[in-house]
C-alpha positions as CSV (number, residue, x, y, z in Angstrom):
1,M,9.2,-3.8,-18.2
2,G,6.4,-5.2,-16.0
3,G,6.3,-3.8,-12.6
4,Y,9.8,-2.4,-12.3
5,E,12.8,-0.8,-14.0
6,T,16.5,-1.3,-13.5
7,R,17.7,1.5,-10.9
8,S,20.7,3.3,-11.8
9,N,22.6,0.4,-13.3
10,E,22.1,-1.8,-10.3
11,K,19.9,-4.9,-10.1
12,Y,17.0,-5.3,-7.7
13,R,17.8,-7.8,-5.0
14,A,15.3,-10.6,-4.5
15,V,14.7,-13.7,-2.4
16,L,12.9,-16.9,-3.1
17,V,10.4,-18.5,-1.0
18,A,9.1,-22.4,-1.4
19,L,7.5,-25.0,0.7
20,I,8.4,-28.7,1.2
21,N,5.7,-31.1,1.6
22,Q,4.9,-34.8,1.2
23,Q,4.1,-34.4,-2.6
24,Q,7.3,-32.6,-3.4
25,S,10.7,-33.9,-2.2
26,E,13.5,-31.5,-0.9
27,Q,15.5,-32.2,-4.2
28,K,12.5,-31.5,-6.2
29,V,12.0,-28.0,-4.3
30,V,15.7,-27.2,-5.1
31,E,15.1,-27.9,-8.7
32,Y,12.1,-25.6,-8.6
33,L,14.1,-22.7,-6.9
34,D,16.8,-23.0,-9.4
35,E,14.3,-22.6,-12.2
36,L,12.7,-19.8,-10.3
37,A,16.1,-18.1,-10.0
38,F,16.8,-18.4,-13.8
39,L,13.2,-16.8,-14.3
40,A,14.2,-14.1,-12.0
41,N,17.6,-13.6,-13.7
42,T,15.7,-13.2,-17.1
43,L,14.2,-10.1,-15.7
44,D,17.6,-8.8,-14.5
45,L,16.9,-9.5,-10.8
46,E,19.7,-10.5,-8.4
47,V,18.6,-13.4,-6.3
48,V,20.6,-13.1,-2.9
49,K,18.9,-16.1,-0.9
50,S,16.5,-18.7,-1.1
51,F,14.1,-19.8,2.0
52,T,12.3,-23.2,2.3
53,Q,10.0,-24.5,5.0
54,K,8.6,-28.0,5.5
55,L,4.8,-27.4,5.7
56,E,2.1,-29.8,4.5
57,R,0.1,-27.0,3.1
58,P,0.5,-23.1,2.7
59,D,-0.4,-21.0,5.6
60,K,-3.8,-19.4,4.6
61,R,-2.7,-16.0,5.8
62,S,0.9,-15.8,5.1
63,F,2.0,-18.8,2.9
64,V,4.7,-19.6,5.3
65,G,4.6,-20.1,9.2
66,K,5.0,-17.3,11.8
67,G,8.4,-18.2,12.6
68,K,9.6,-18.4,9.0
69,L,7.9,-15.2,8.2
70,E,9.9,-13.3,10.9
71,E,13.2,-15.0,9.6
72,I,12.5,-13.6,6.1
73,Q,11.6,-10.2,7.5
74,T,14.9,-9.9,9.4
75,F,16.8,-10.9,6.4
76,I,15.3,-8.6,3.9
77,T,15.6,-5.7,6.3
78,V,19.1,-6.2,6.9
79,E,20.2,-7.0,3.4
80,E,17.9,-4.3,1.9
81,V,15.9,-6.8,-0.3
82,D,13.5,-5.3,-2.9
83,I,11.4,-8.1,-3.9
84,I,10.2,-11.4,-2.6
85,I,9.3,-14.3,-5.2
86,F,7.1,-17.1,-4.1
87,D,7.3,-20.3,-5.9
88,D,3.7,-21.0,-5.7
89,D,0.7,-18.6,-6.7
90,L,-0.6,-16.6,-3.9
91,S,-4.0,-15.9,-3.0
92,P,-5.2,-12.2,-3.2
93,S,-5.3,-12.2,0.8
94,Q,-2.0,-13.8,1.2
95,L,-0.4,-11.3,-1.2
96,R,-1.9,-8.5,0.8
97,N,-1.0,-9.9,4.1
98,L,2.7,-10.6,3.1
99,E,3.2,-7.2,1.5
100,K,1.7,-5.6,4.7
101,E,4.1,-7.7,7.0
102,L,7.2,-7.5,4.9
103,N,6.7,-4.0,3.2
104,V,8.4,-5.0,-0.1
105,K,6.9,-6.1,-3.5
106,I,5.6,-9.5,-3.7
107,Y,5.8,-11.8,-6.9
108,D,4.4,-15.3,-7.3
109,R,5.4,-17.7,-10.1
110,S,2.6,-16.9,-12.5
111,L,3.1,-13.0,-12.1
112,L,6.8,-13.5,-12.7
113,I,6.1,-15.4,-15.9
114,L,3.7,-13.0,-17.2
115,D,6.3,-10.2,-16.8
116,I,8.7,-12.2,-18.6
117,F,6.3,-12.9,-21.4
118,L,5.3,-9.1,-21.4
119,S,9.0,-8.2,-21.8
120,R,9.7,-10.7,-24.7
121,A,6.5,-10.2,-26.7
122,Q,7.2,-9.0,-30.2
123,T,3.8,-8.7,-32.0
124,A,1.1,-6.2,-31.1
125,Q,-1.3,-9.3,-30.5
126,A,1.2,-11.0,-28.2
127,K,1.7,-7.9,-26.2
128,T,-2.0,-7.3,-26.0
129,Q,-2.7,-10.9,-24.9
130,V,-0.1,-10.8,-22.2
131,E,-1.1,-7.3,-20.9
132,L,-4.7,-8.5,-20.7
133,A,-3.7,-11.6,-18.9
134,R,-1.4,-9.7,-16.4
135,S,-4.1,-7.1,-15.8
136,T,-6.8,-9.7,-15.0
137,Y,-4.4,-11.6,-12.8
138,L,-3.3,-8.6,-10.9
139,L,-6.7,-7.0,-10.5
140,P,-7.9,-8.9,-7.3
141,R,-4.4,-8.8,-6.1
142,L,-3.7,-5.1,-6.4
143,T,-2.0,-3.6,-3.4
144,R,-0.2,-0.4,-2.6
145,M,3.1,-2.0,-4.2
146,W,1.2,-2.8,-7.3
147,T,-0.8,0.3,-8.3
148,H,-0.7,1.7,-11.7
149,L,0.4,4.9,-10.4
150,E,3.5,3.4,-8.9
151,R,4.3,1.6,-11.9
152,Q,4.2,4.7,-14.0
153,R,6.7,6.3,-11.7
154,G,9.0,3.3,-12.1
155,G,10.9,1.5,-9.5
156,T,9.7,-1.1,-7.1
157,A,7.8,1.2,-4.7
158,T,9.2,-1.0,-1.8
159,R,9.0,1.5,0.9
160,G,5.6,3.1,1.6
161,G,3.2,3.2,-1.3
162,A,-0.4,4.5,-2.3
163,G,-3.3,4.4,0.3
164,E,-6.5,2.6,0.2
165,K,-8.2,5.4,-1.8
166,E,-5.5,5.4,-4.3
167,I,-5.7,1.6,-4.7
168,E,-9.4,1.6,-5.3
169,T,-8.8,4.3,-7.9
170,D,-6.2,2.3,-9.7
171,R,-8.6,-0.7,-9.5
172,R,-11.0,1.1,-11.5
173,M,-8.2,2.2,-13.9
174,I,-7.2,-1.4,-14.4
175,R,-10.8,-2.5,-15.1
176,N,-10.9,0.2,-17.7
177,E,-7.7,-0.9,-19.1
178,I,-8.9,-4.5,-19.4
179,T,-12.0,-3.4,-21.3
180,V,-9.7,-1.5,-23.7
181,L,-7.3,-4.3,-24.1
182,K,-10.2,-6.6,-24.9
183,K,-11.5,-4.3,-27.5
184,K,-8.0,-3.7,-29.0
185,L,-7.4,-7.5,-29.0
186,E,-10.7,-8.2,-30.9
187,K,-9.7,-5.6,-33.5
188,I,-6.3,-7.1,-33.9
189,E,-7.9,-10.5,-34.3
190,K,-10.3,-9.3,-37.1
191,Q,-7.4,-7.6,-38.8
192,N,-5.4,-10.7,-38.9
193,A,-8.4,-12.7,-40.0
194,V,-8.9,-10.3,-43.0
195,Q,-5.1,-10.8,-43.7
196,R,-5.3,-14.5,-43.7
197,K,-8.3,-14.5,-46.0
198,S,-6.5,-12.3,-48.4
199,R,-3.6,-14.6,-48.4
200,N,-5.6,-17.6,-49.1
201,N,-6.9,-15.9,-52.3
202,V,-3.6,-15.5,-53.8
203,V,-2.6,-17.9,-56.4
204,R,0.8,-19.6,-55.6
205,V,2.8,-20.9,-58.5
206,A,6.0,-23.0,-58.2
207,L,8.6,-23.8,-60.7
208,V,10.1,-27.1,-60.8
209,G,13.1,-28.3,-62.9
210,Y,16.8,-28.4,-63.0
211,T,19.2,-25.6,-62.1
212,N,19.9,-23.2,-64.9
213,V,17.7,-24.5,-67.7
214,G,15.5,-21.7,-68.3
215,K,13.1,-21.7,-65.4
């Protein structure tokens, strides 16, 4: 399921992070965090705390300020938190910096939603579309916590992880995966088009009349 699996019947522990600025009141941010917590629960994550900071714009390096980052780091170490979910989308550099500083897997809102879509997709076309969107989104953000090899092993890969060489290898694997998914999606769409055309050629007949009068 996305980038993790439930471990030994225990839920992974997560914290949420959001900024308060002039465009968003504190009450509105609380609503966003409630929604984010619901999304996290949809993936069977246990939200243990939310962090907010009043900041006019996200820090280019770490999204939150240095003091808030240290506060989060202390909490996740003491409470053994596995995942941090940011209410806004992170840039590739922000994700890499945050992971390096905090040493846990980092989600942003878009990646969380993509994982939810992936877990709920029913048809081959829907699953392929979401996998393609997720791989495309993750490619520039790939870090040692988000490698294909770590996902293959299962778990969050929260302590340690692959080195730069392995990450570059996995980037190539994801690029190849994107190419394969695009071809697969094209094939599915062609098959669906043929099926729709076949259905359009079927003559449909409707019987109209009173019940039980020999229709």
